[in-house]
C-alpha positions in Angstrom: -35.4 54.5 -108.1 -35.7 56.8 -111.1 -32.9 55.1 -113.0 -32.9 52.3 -115.6 -32.3 48.8 -114.2 -28.9 47.5 -114.9 -28.0 43.8 -114.7 -24.9 42.6 -113.0 -22.9 39.4 -113.5 -23.6 36.7 -110.9 -20.8 34.8 -109.1 -20.1 31.2 -108.4 -22.1 29.7 -105.5 -19.0 27.8 -104.5 -17.7 31.0 -102.9 -20.4 30.7 -100.2 -19.6 29.7 -96.7 -21.5 28.9 -93.5 -20.0 31.7 -91.5 -21.7 31.8 -88.1 -24.3 30.0 -86.1 -26.3 30.2 -82.9 -27.8 26.9 -81.7 -28.7 27.9 -78.1 -29.7 31.5 -78.0 -30.7 33.3 -74.8 -33.9 34.4 -76.5 -35.4 34.0 -79.9 -34.7 31.3 -82.5 -31.7 29.4 -83.7 -30.0 31.0 -86.7 -27.1 30.7 -89.0 -25.3 33.0 -91.4 -24.1 32.5 -95.0 -21.2 34.6 -96.2 -20.3 35.4 -99.8 -16.5 35.3 -100.0 -16.5 36.3 -103.7 -16.5 39.6 -105.6 -19.8 39.2 -107.3 -23.4 38.8 -106.0 -24.6 35.2 -106.0 -28.1 33.7 -106.7 -29.2 31.7 -103.7 -32.5 30.4 -105.1 -32.7 26.7 -105.6 -29.6 26.0 -103.3 -30.3 23.5 -100.5 -29.7 24.1 -96.8 -29.7 21.2 -94.4 -28.7 20.0 -90.9 -28.6 16.5 -92.1 -26.0 15.4 -94.7 -28.2 12.3 -95.4 -31.0 14.7 -96.5 -29.3 17.3 -98.5 -32.6 18.8 -99.9 -34.1 19.5 -96.5 -34.8 23.1 -97.4 -34.6 24.9 -100.8 -33.9 28.6 -100.7 -36.8 30.6 -102.1 -36.8 32.0 -105.7 -35.3 35.3 -106.4 -33.0 35.2 -103.4 -29.6 36.7 -103.8 -26.6 37.6 -101.6 -24.4 40.6 -102.2 -20.8 41.4 -101.6 -18.8 43.3 -98.9 -21.1 44.8 -96.3 -24.0 43.1 -98.1 -22.3 39.7 -98.3 -24.0 38.2 -95.3 -27.4 36.4 -95.2 -28.9 35.2 -92.0 -31.4 32.3 -91.9 -33.7 31.7 -89.0 -33.5 28.0 -88.1 -37.0 27.9 -86.5 -38.6 25.1 -88.5 -41.2 27.5 -89.9 -40.4 28.1 -93.6 -43.9 29.6 -94.1 -42.8 32.6 -92.1 -40.8 33.9 -95.1 -37.8 33.3 -97.3 -35.3 33.6 -94.5 -36.8 30.9 -92.4 -35.7 27.3 -92.9 -37.4 24.0 -92.3 -35.2 22.8 -89.5 -33.8 23.8 -86.1 -30.2 23.5 -84.8 -29.3 21.2 -82.0 -27.4 22.6 -79.0 -26.0 19.2 -78.5 -24.1 19.5 -81.8 -24.7 18.7 -85.4 -23.9 20.1 -88.9 -25.1 22.8 -91.2 -24.5 22.5 -95.0 -25.3 24.2 -98.2 -25.6 22.3 -101.5 -25.8 23.3 -105.1 -29.0 22.8 -107.2 -27.2 19.7 -108.5 -26.7 18.4 -105.0 -23.0 19.2 -104.8 -21.6 20.2 -101.4 -20.7 23.8 -101.3 -19.8 24.1 -97.6 -20.4 22.4 -94.4 -19.6 23.0 -90.7 -19.8 20.5 -87.9 -20.1 21.8 -84.3 -20.2 20.2 -80.8 -22.1 21.1 -77.7 -23.0 24.8 -77.8 -23.0 27.3 -74.9 -26.1 29.3 -74.1 -26.1 32.7 -75.7 -22.7 32.1 -77.5 -22.4 31.9 -81.2 -19.6 30.2 -83.2 -18.2 31.0 -86.5 -15.2 31.5 -88.8 -12.5 34.1 -88.1 -11.8 35.7 -90.4 -15.0 35.6 -92.4 -15.0 32.5 -94.7 -11.7 31.2 -93.2 -10.9 27.7 -91.9 -10.6 28.6 -88.2 -13.7 28.2 -86.0 -14.0 30.4 -82.8 -16.6 31.2 -80.2 -17.9 34.8 -79.8 -18.6 34.8 -76.0 -19.4 38.5 -75.6 -21.6 39.3 -78.6 -22.5 37.6 -81.8 -21.6 39.2 -85.1 -24.8 38.2 -86.8 -25.2 39.7 -90.3 -21.8 41.5 -90.3 -18.1 40.9 -90.3 -16.9 38.4 -87.6 -14.6 39.8 -85.1 -13.5 39.4 -81.4 -13.4 42.1 -78.7 -12.6 40.1 -75.6 -12.1 43.1 -73.3 -15.1 45.0 -74.6 -13.1 48.2 -75.1 -14.6 48.9 -78.5 -11.3 48.1 -80.3 -11.0 44.9 -82.4 -8.6 42.3 -80.9 -6.8 42.1 -84.3 -6.1 45.9 -84.1 -4.9 45.7 -80.5 -2.5 42.8 -81.3 -1.2 44.5 -84.5 -0.4 47.7 -82.7 1.0 46.5 -79.5 -2.1 46.7 -77.2 -3.3 44.0 -74.9 -6.5 42.5 -76.2 -7.4 41.2 -72.8 -6.9 44.5 -70.9 -9.7 47.0 -71.2 -7.6 49.8 -69.8 -5.6 49.9 -73.1 -8.7 51.2 -74.8 -8.7 54.3 -72.6 -5.9 55.7 -74.7 -8.2 55.3 -77.7 -11.0 57.8 -76.7 -12.8 57.6 -80.0 -12.4 53.8 -80.5 -10.9 54.2 -84.0 -8.0 51.8 -83.4 -5.5 54.7 -82.9 -4.2 55.8 -79.5 -4.2 59.4 -78.5 -0.5 60.1 -79.1 -0.4 58.2 -82.4 -3.5 60.0 -83.6 -2.1 63.4 -82.7 1.1 62.7 -84.6 -0.7 61.4 -87.7 -3.2 64.3 -87.8 -0.5 66.9 -87.5 1.6 65.2 -90.2 4.3 64.3 -87.7 5.6 60.8 -86.8 6.1 57.8 -89.0 4.4 56.6 -92.2 3.0 53.7 -90.2 1.1 56.2 -87.9 -0.6 57.9 -90.9 -1.4 54.5 -92.4 -3.0 53.2 -89.2 -5.1 56.4 -88.8 -6.4 56.2 -92.4 -7.1 52.4 -92.3 -8.9 52.6 -89.0 -11.3 55.2 -90.3 -12.6 52.9 -93.1 
């Protein structure tokens, strides 16, 4: 507000990925998330979303729809079969018995597709890391509209951090050493803040604060 509008270049829709989905929620409607793996915003309008590869034009994304990058590179669509409710609602629901979700270009070219089996109630599935080839379940909490991660012991520290720095990702007590949940244990944090210890300690402290 108060500044001139500035146009930005738009990226290639082929960087988009079906990143996470919930086909049997405890409450509310089914949903799925699209992730922009590129470095530029992407125009979504005119792209097709579908749960049936034989009907690729099942749902066309509304005009003037865009997806950003980084923290804004996630777009959730409500799979409630009620597109009249708004631009983020699609004309189909997801089957808890298993099916597919795909995104197609305006020309009908497949951009990305995921196929999933029987879904657990209240458990979402998705790519880890974001946009990657590996599919995992998120049994403790979904990561809807944000970066995908696992925290199996619910200690507030990402499993990837725990494994990288020698903690047990299945042992909640490990997190007691990290009183502020920044991915750095007490002793390592003290050394880094005081300028003592190894370069790795300083690097870990700086990285975990981002």
